[in-house]
C-alpha positions as a printed NumPy array, in Angstrom:
array([[ 65.906, 103.448, 151.013],
       [ 65.612, 105.158, 147.713],
       [ 62.228, 105.535, 147.3  ],
       [ 62.153, 106.911, 150.79 ],
       [ 64.364, 109.431, 148.945],
       [ 62.42 , 109.925, 146.562],
       [ 59.001, 110.123, 148.186],
       [ 61.081, 112.556, 150.99 ],
       [ 62.221, 114.976, 147.988],
       [ 58.85 , 115.282, 146.513],
       [ 57.288, 116.061, 149.813],
       [ 60.08 , 118.892, 150.665],
       [ 59.063, 120.774, 147.116],
       [ 55.31 , 120.426, 147.828],
       [ 56.329, 121.876, 151.841],
       [ 58.316, 124.28 , 149.66 ],
       [ 55.583, 125.777, 147.442],
       [ 53.108, 126.049, 149.325],
       [ 54.991, 128.317, 152.083],
       [ 56.017, 130.256, 148.913],
       [ 52.118, 130.708, 147.728],
       [ 51.594, 131.266, 151.19 ],
       [ 54.199, 133.688, 151.287],
       [ 53.09 , 135.706, 147.898],
       [ 49.673, 135.794, 150.028],
       [ 51.131, 137.32 , 153.551],
       [ 52.752, 139.973, 150.988],
       [ 49.972, 140.959, 149.56 ],
       [ 48.082, 141.202, 152.744],
       [ 51.216, 143.281, 153.881],
       [ 51.826, 145.377, 151.435],
       [ 47.895, 146.773, 150.888],
       [ 47.923, 147.244, 154.972],
       [ 50.981, 149.256, 154.36 ],
       [ 50.064, 151.011, 151.324],
       [ 47.009, 151.948, 152.76 ],
       [ 48.864, 153.254, 155.304],
       [ 51.772, 155.135, 153.558],
       [ 50.216, 156.231, 150.535],
       [ 53.142, 157.987, 148.004],
       [ 55.814, 156.909, 150.07 ],
       [ 55.251, 152.85 , 149.637],
       [ 57.892, 151.419, 148.586],
       [ 56.505, 149.641, 145.557],
       [ 59.591, 148.711, 144.085],
       [ 60.972, 147.022, 147.508],
       [ 57.623, 144.667, 146.827],
       [ 57.812, 143.959, 142.95 ],
       [ 61.059, 142.836, 144.008],
       [ 60.523, 140.71 , 146.573],
       [ 57.785, 139.06 , 144.964],
       [ 59.592, 138.827, 141.933],
       [ 61.817, 136.151, 144.356],
       [ 59.506, 134.621, 144.979],
       [ 58.136, 133.933, 141.7  ],
       [ 61.774, 132.901, 141.167],
       [ 61.744, 130.35 , 143.921],
       [ 58.531, 129.187, 142.254],
       [ 60.376, 128.531, 139.029],
       [ 62.763, 126.795, 140.849],
       [ 60.566, 124.238, 142.289],
       [ 59.068, 123.218, 139.345],
       [ 62.476, 122.975, 137.525],
       [ 63.129, 120.793, 140.6  ],
       [ 59.988, 118.742, 140.664],
       [ 60.278, 118.315, 136.873],
       [ 63.86 , 117.181, 137.124],
       [ 63.276, 114.655, 139.942],
       [ 59.509, 113.091, 137.641],
       [ 62.438, 112.976, 134.616],
       [ 65.268, 111.155, 136.758],
       [ 62.882, 108.692, 138.272],
       [ 61.498, 108.055, 135.046],
       [ 64.583, 107.026, 134.082],
       [ 65.279, 105.042, 136.964],
       [ 62.066, 102.614, 136.004],
       [ 63.446, 102.666, 133.048],
       [ 60.745, 105.042, 130.808],
       [ 61.13 , 107.747, 128.629],
       [ 60.376, 111.032, 130.336],
       [ 58.003, 113.019, 128.131],
       [ 56.531, 109.62 , 127.009],
       [ 54.333, 109.133, 129.631],
       [ 50.658, 110.417, 129.87 ],
       [ 48.573, 111.699, 132.883],
       [ 45.665, 110.144, 133.091]])
């Protein structure tokens, strides 16, 4: 039962990461289209602010992934940082 909860958590983190990465691409596309249409009236600061928020969410996803991995390693009796990936 716990394994499926961990598996679902990893999947949810991966989905959120992919959604945010796609969202950043869409924001860039929107920004380019609107910037072209509006010229000097384009709200650059607002778009940079949204992009920064998306970056913060991606950072959060990465931190949660690391936190989950540490908990899984500790639950398995392994010390985080001592396991190498091949």
